[in-house]
Structures are given as structure tokens and as C-alpha cells.
C-alpha positions as CSV (number, residue, x, y, z in Angstrom):
1,M,3.1,-27.4,12.9
2,T,1.2,-24.8,10.8
3,I,-1.4,-24.9,8.2
4,Y,1.4,-24.3,5.6
5,D,3.2,-27.3,6.9
6,I,0.0,-29.4,6.6
7,S,-0.5,-28.2,3.0
8,E,3.1,-29.2,2.1
9,K,3.0,-32.6,3.7
10,A,-0.4,-33.4,2.1
11,G,0.6,-32.0,-1.3
12,V,-2.4,-29.7,-1.5
13,S,-2.9,-25.9,-1.4
14,I,-3.5,-23.9,1.8
15,A,-7.0,-23.2,0.5
16,T,-7.7,-26.9,0.3
17,V,-6.5,-27.4,3.9
18,S,-8.8,-24.5,4.9
19,R,-11.8,-26.2,3.2
20,V,-11.1,-29.4,5.1
21,L,-10.9,-27.5,8.4
22,N,-14.1,-25.6,7.6
23,G,-16.0,-28.8,6.7
24,S,-16.5,-27.6,3.1
25,P,-18.2,-30.2,0.8
26,N,-16.0,-29.0,-2.1
27,V,-13.2,-31.4,-1.3
28,S,-12.9,-35.0,-2.5
29,D,-13.1,-37.8,0.1
30,K,-9.6,-38.9,-0.8
31,T,-8.1,-35.5,-0.3
32,R,-10.1,-34.9,2.9
33,E,-8.8,-38.2,4.4
34,K,-5.2,-37.3,3.4
35,V,-5.3,-33.9,5.1
36,L,-7.0,-35.2,8.2
37,D,-4.4,-38.0,8.4
38,I,-1.6,-35.4,8.4
39,I,-3.4,-33.3,11.0
40,E,-3.9,-36.3,13.3
41,R,-0.4,-37.6,12.8
42,Y,1.3,-34.3,13.7
43,G,-1.2,-33.2,16.4
44,Y,-2.1,-30.0,14.6
45,T,-4.6,-27.8,16.4
46,P,-6.6,-25.6,14.0
47,N,-6.8,-21.9,14.9
48,A,-8.7,-19.2,13.1
49,F,-9.0,-21.2,9.9
50,A,-11.3,-23.6,11.7
51,R,-14.2,-21.2,11.7
52,G,-16.6,-23.9,10.4
53,L,-15.7,-26.0,13.4
54,G,-16.2,-23.2,15.9
55,L,-12.7,-23.4,17.3
56,N,-10.7,-20.4,18.6
57,T,-12.2,-17.8,16.2
58,M,-12.7,-14.4,17.6
59,R,-14.1,-12.8,14.4
60,T,-11.4,-10.2,14.8
61,M,-8.8,-9.0,12.3
62,G,-5.5,-7.4,13.2
63,I,-4.5,-4.2,11.4
64,M,-1.0,-2.8,11.4
65,C,-0.3,0.8,10.3
66,A,3.1,2.4,10.5
67,D,1.8,6.0,11.2
68,S,-1.8,6.8,11.7
69,S,-1.2,10.5,11.5
70,D,-0.5,10.1,7.8
71,P,-3.8,11.2,6.0
72,C,-3.7,8.4,3.4
73,L,-2.9,5.6,5.9
74,A,-5.6,6.9,8.3
75,K,-8.1,6.9,5.5
76,A,-7.2,3.4,4.5
77,V,-7.6,2.2,8.1
78,Y,-11.1,3.9,8.2
79,H,-12.2,2.1,5.0
80,I,-10.9,-1.3,6.2
81,E,-12.5,-1.0,9.6
82,Q,-15.8,0.0,8.0
83,K,-15.8,-3.0,5.6
84,L,-14.8,-5.4,8.4
85,R,-17.6,-4.2,10.6
86,A,-20.1,-4.6,7.8
87,N,-19.0,-8.2,7.5
88,G,-19.3,-8.9,11.2
89,Y,-15.7,-8.5,12.2
90,D,-14.0,-6.4,14.9
91,S,-10.5,-5.2,14.5
92,L,-7.4,-4.6,16.6
93,L,-5.1,-1.7,15.4
94,C,-1.4,-1.5,16.1
95,C,0.4,1.7,15.2
96,T,3.9,0.3,14.7
97,G,6.2,3.1,13.7
98,Y,8.9,2.3,11.1
99,A,11.4,0.2,13.1
100,P,11.5,-3.5,11.9
101,E,11.7,-4.8,15.4
102,T,8.6,-2.9,16.4
103,K,6.7,-4.2,13.4
104,A,7.6,-7.8,14.3
105,A,6.6,-7.3,17.9
106,S,3.2,-5.9,16.8
107,M,2.7,-8.9,14.5
108,N,3.5,-11.3,17.3
109,L,1.1,-9.5,19.6
110,L,-1.8,-9.8,17.1
111,I,-1.0,-13.5,16.7
112,T,-1.3,-14.0,20.4
113,K,-4.7,-12.3,20.3
114,K,-6.0,-15.1,18.0
115,V,-6.9,-12.8,15.2
116,D,-8.3,-14.4,12.0
117,G,-6.0,-12.5,9.7
118,V,-3.6,-9.5,9.7
119,I,-3.8,-6.5,7.3
120,L,-0.6,-4.5,6.8
121,V,-1.7,-1.0,5.7
122,G,0.8,0.7,3.5
123,S,4.0,-0.3,1.8
124,N,6.4,0.4,4.6
125,F,6.1,-3.1,6.0
126,V,8.0,-4.8,3.1
127,H,11.8,-4.3,3.2
128,E,14.6,-4.9,0.7
129,K,16.4,-7.3,3.2
130,E,14.7,-10.6,3.2
131,C,15.5,-11.2,6.8
132,E,13.5,-8.1,7.8
133,N,10.4,-9.6,6.1
134,Q,10.6,-13.0,7.9
135,Y,8.1,-11.8,10.5
136,I,5.5,-11.6,7.7
137,A,6.3,-15.1,6.4
138,D,6.2,-16.5,9.9
139,A,2.8,-15.0,10.5
140,A,1.5,-16.2,7.1
141,A,2.3,-19.8,8.1
142,Q,-0.5,-19.4,10.7
143,I,-3.0,-17.0,9.3
144,P,-3.6,-15.1,6.1
145,V,-1.7,-11.8,5.8
146,M,-2.9,-9.0,3.5
147,L,-0.7,-6.3,2.0
148,L,-2.2,-3.0,1.0
149,N,-0.1,-1.4,-1.7
150,A,2.9,-3.7,-1.4
151,D,3.9,-7.0,-2.9
152,M,5.6,-10.1,-1.4
153,D,5.7,-13.6,-3.0
154,V,5.2,-15.7,0.1
155,P,2.5,-18.5,0.6
156,N,-0.6,-17.2,2.3
157,V,0.3,-13.5,1.7
158,Y,-2.1,-11.6,-0.6
159,S,-1.4,-8.2,-2.2
160,V,-3.8,-5.5,-3.4
161,L,-2.1,-2.5,-4.8
162,S,-2.2,0.5,-7.1
163,D,0.0,0.7,-10.1
164,D,2.1,3.5,-8.8
165,F,4.8,3.1,-11.5
166,T,2.4,3.6,-14.4
167,S,0.4,6.4,-12.7
168,M,3.6,8.4,-12.1
169,Y,5.0,7.5,-15.6
170,E,1.8,8.8,-17.3
171,A,1.5,11.9,-15.2
172,T,5.1,12.8,-16.1
173,L,4.5,12.3,-19.8
174,Q,1.4,14.4,-19.7
175,M,3.3,17.3,-18.0
176,Q,6.0,17.0,-20.7
177,Q,3.3,17.1,-23.4
178,I,2.3,20.6,-22.4
179,G,5.8,21.8,-22.8
180,I,7.2,21.4,-19.2
181,N,10.5,19.5,-19.4
182,D,12.2,20.8,-16.3
183,I,10.1,18.8,-13.8
184,L,11.0,18.1,-10.2
185,Y,9.9,15.0,-8.5
186,F,9.4,15.7,-4.8
187,Y,9.1,12.7,-2.5
188,N,9.6,11.7,1.1
189,S,9.5,7.9,1.2
190,N,11.7,5.0,0.1
191,S,9.0,2.4,0.8
192,Y,7.9,-0.2,-1.8
193,S,5.3,2.3,-3.2
194,G,7.7,5.2,-3.0
195,K,10.3,3.4,-5.1
196,R,7.7,2.4,-7.7
197,K,6.6,6.0,-8.0
198,L,10.2,7.3,-8.4
199,A,10.9,4.6,-11.0
200,G,7.9,5.7,-13.0
201,F,9.0,9.3,-13.0
202,L,12.6,8.4,-14.0
203,A,11.4,6.2,-16.8
204,A,9.3,8.9,-18.3
205,M,12.1,11.5,-18.0
206,K,14.6,9.1,-19.7
207,E,12.1,8.4,-22.5
208,H,11.9,12.1,-23.1
209,G,15.7,12.5,-23.4
210,C,16.7,13.5,-19.9
211,T,20.3,12.3,-19.3
212,D,20.6,13.3,-15.7
213,C,17.3,12.5,-14.2
214,G,18.6,11.9,-10.7
215,N,19.2,15.6,-10.2
216,Q,15.4,16.2,-10.9
217,A,14.3,14.1,-7.9
218,A,14.5,15.7,-4.5
219,F,14.0,13.8,-1.2
220,Y,12.5,15.6,1.8
221,H,13.6,14.2,5.1
222,G,11.5,16.3,7.5
223,S,8.0,15.9,9.1
224,H,5.2,15.0,6.7
225,E,3.1,17.6,8.4
226,D,5.5,20.6,8.1
227,V,4.3,22.3,4.9
228,H,6.4,25.4,5.6
229,A,9.6,23.3,5.8
230,M,8.7,21.5,2.6
231,A,8.2,24.8,0.8
232,A,11.5,26.1,2.3
233,H,13.2,23.0,0.9
234,L,12.0,23.7,-2.6
235,K,13.3,27.3,-2.2
236,E,16.7,26.0,-1.1
237,L,16.8,23.8,-4.3
238,H,16.0,26.9,-6.4
239,D,18.5,29.1,-4.7
240,G,21.1,26.3,-5.2
241,G,20.6,26.6,-9.0
242,L,18.1,23.8,-9.7
243,I,15.6,25.0,-12.4
244,F,12.1,23.6,-12.4
245,H,8.7,24.9,-13.6
246,G,6.7,21.9,-12.6
247,V,6.5,19.6,-9.5
248,I,5.1,16.1,-9.4
249,A,4.8,15.1,-5.8
250,A,4.6,11.7,-4.1
251,D,1.6,12.8,-2.0
252,D,-0.8,15.7,-1.8
253,T,0.9,17.3,1.2
254,L,4.1,17.7,-0.7
255,A,2.2,19.0,-3.6
256,L,0.5,21.7,-1.4
257,A,4.0,22.7,-0.3
258,A,4.9,23.1,-4.0
259,V,1.9,25.4,-4.5
260,K,2.9,27.4,-1.5
261,Y,6.5,27.7,-2.9
262,A,5.2,28.8,-6.3
263,R,3.0,31.5,-4.7
264,E,6.0,32.8,-2.6
265,M,8.1,32.9,-5.7
266,G,5.4,35.0,-7.5
267,C,4.7,32.3,-10.1
268,R,1.3,32.1,-11.7
269,I,-0.4,28.6,-11.4
270,P,-0.8,27.0,-13.9
271,E,0.5,29.5,-16.4
272,D,4.1,29.6,-15.1
273,F,4.2,26.7,-12.8
274,S,2.4,23.3,-12.7
275,V,1.8,20.9,-9.8
276,V,0.6,17.3,-9.6
277,G,-0.1,15.5,-6.3
278,Y,-0.8,11.9,-5.4
279,N,-3.7,10.2,-3.5
280,N,-6.4,12.6,-4.6
281,S,-7.1,13.3,-0.9
282,V,-9.4,16.0,0.6
283,L,-6.3,18.2,0.6
284,A,-6.6,18.5,-3.2
285,I,-9.6,20.8,-2.9
286,C,-8.1,22.8,0.0
287,C,-5.9,25.1,-2.0
288,E,-6.4,27.7,-4.7
289,P,-6.4,26.7,-7.4
290,E,-7.5,23.2,-6.6
291,L,-4.8,20.5,-7.0
292,T,-4.4,18.1,-9.9
293,S,-3.8,14.8,-8.2
294,I,-3.5,11.1,-9.0
295,D,-6.4,9.1,-7.6
296,N,-4.9,5.8,-6.4
297,K,-8.4,4.3,-5.9
298,L,-7.8,3.8,-2.2
299,E,-11.4,2.8,-1.3
300,T,-11.5,0.3,-4.1
301,L,-8.2,-1.2,-2.9
302,C,-9.5,-1.6,0.6
303,Q,-12.8,-3.1,-0.5
304,H,-11.1,-5.7,-2.7
305,L,-8.6,-6.5,0.0
306,I,-11.4,-7.3,2.5
307,A,-13.2,-9.4,-0.1
308,T,-10.0,-11.3,-0.8
309,L,-9.4,-11.9,2.9
310,L,-12.9,-13.2,3.5
311,G,-12.6,-15.4,0.5
312,V,-9.4,-16.9,1.8
313,L,-11.0,-17.6,5.2
314,E,-13.9,-19.3,3.5
315,G,-11.4,-21.6,1.7
316,K,-11.9,-20.1,-1.8
317,E,-9.0,-19.8,-4.3
318,M,-8.3,-16.1,-4.3
319,P,-5.8,-14.1,-6.5
320,K,-2.4,-13.7,-4.8
321,K,-1.9,-10.2,-6.3
322,T,-4.4,-7.7,-7.7
323,V,-3.3,-4.4,-9.2
324,F,-5.6,-1.4,-9.9
325,S,-4.8,1.5,-12.2
326,G,-4.7,5.0,-10.9
327,E,-6.3,8.0,-12.6
328,L,-5.1,11.6,-13.0
329,I,-7.8,14.0,-11.8
330,R,-7.2,17.3,-13.5
331,R,-7.9,20.5,-11.6
332,G,-6.5,24.0,-11.6
333,T,-2.7,23.4,-10.9
334,T,-2.1,22.0,-14.4
335,R,-3.0,23.3,-17.9
336,N,-5.5,21.3,-19.8
337,D,-3.9,21.6,-23.3
338,A,-2.3,18.1,-23.2
């Protein structure tokens, strides 16, 4: 028996059940009696939701991150931990890797630690196969689950994400507006976010009359830390006959590799070759010229995610999905005549 089962049998929302467990006055006597009757009938033992009753709460959140060596994910974990600590919560971090079975095992581990909620950092936790997402739904039947930059329509799962599709779509259009039509999209992830970015690029290219957009997208399979190998991959594409005078990259590391490639090819940036990155990380100011990059508002996403989670635990009705717009931060790797 879970809090989700209680809400179904009582015919009320999970938030209402949480209010009853927390002793909130914002519940009618009739509804409170109905929920308590179900709880008593099925012998439900409240867990982290019963903060107001002082039962089993550790004031601790679980955080799952696929790869903490990824600069963007590491920064997200930092922001989340800082905001949790400011609200009196500790955190337990599991670096899961990318295998579905390891993610599920990490989730189960955090559940056994009696965390108040679980935060999934990054979009690699949501898979196309529904069976591979069951571990999220199972956890959400017990505690709230937060998705950072992914979306999943399951009770007690809340999503906070950046509009990657529109950001990439608009960046591509803006590069086309300054006369660069042979654009290469350079990416290294097929995650939820990765697919949305690719879709945005392809939509803009098709709108601009590109009939074979698939050949203008290149997937890099190697390490996300090997900039030399990324640049070499772009050189291989060029030597194979692919023509491109602009690169829009799925993250700033890939974009730095594109800058390196352009320098090695003797191209002037931005006069002969333009580059746009993604995440607007500290890497964007670590090259010459500095990198134009899409700011996905990571700190804002993390702040809103924690506010949503705390609201859920307090029994408030919170939005299931919140989407923030990204912003193109122009620097020296693109011309400003758009």
C-alpha cells in the first residue's frame, strides 16, 4: 500500500493525502475522515510524507546523477545541494552510470535510506521503452520524484526543464539569417534533452529548405572529455566531403572542439566559420574568441525544482511540469549582423 494507492481508493489527489498526513487544516473534515479510514483499513504506515507527524523523516533528499564528471550535471548537483542545505535538508548522491539496471538499483537504495524525495539530474533517466521507466513510477508511488530537464507523465513525478527544442531551433535560424546555410549539428547524446535539441535543429533546417538534413547532423561516440578526438572527428567529416561553415553543438565542450577544428583548418572565426555551444558554461569564456552559447538557465531550473519539491512535501498543489526558455548569449564565435 502506497500513498498513491490511498489517493486512488479515497478518490482524492496525492497532495490531499499528504495534507492529511501532515495534519494540515486545509482539508475538510469529511475528506480527512475518508482518507484516514482508508489508511486504517489497509494498515498504511506513512513514510516521509508524514513530516508533520514526526514519523520516519530524515530531512534528506536523494540525488541521482548519471555522470558527475559531466560539467553541466556536476554544476546542477552543486546548485541542488546548495538549495537543499539552505532549506535544512541533507542529500545522498548516487552516480549511477547509464545502464538501466544500475539506475533502478540506485533508486531502490535511496528508497531504503528513507529519503523524503528523489531528484534525477539530467535527461538520461527517462527511456523510450516504458518498461525501463518503471523504476521511476514505482518510486513515485512512495515519495515525490523530480526530473531535471526531462518529462514523464506519471503521478507524483514533477518535471522542470529547459525548452531545448525552441532554443536550438532559434539558434539555427539566427545562423541562417547571417548567411550560413551549410550548418553542422554536432552532438553526443540521444537522451530526452538530446533528442529535443536535434529535433529543433532539424525543424529549422527543413523550414529553410534543407531536403537532406540528416547528413548535417553528426554524432560523436567518444569521451566527452577528449576535445582532440572531437576535433579530429570534424576533420574526418570534412575530409569525407561534408561541407560546413558553421557548427551548432549540443554542449560547450563539443563547441570548443569545433573552434579547435576551425583554427587547425586555418579558418577565421567568425568571419569564415561560426560556432554556437550549449549550456553557457564557464568553458564559453575559456577560448579565443569567447564562445557564443545557449544559456539553458540551469540555476533557475534547479531553484524552481527545489521549490516545487518542498511545496509537494508541504501538501501544496504544485505544477507537474514547468518549462523555461533558453537564451542565446552572443560572443565572438558568431557574427552579430543577424
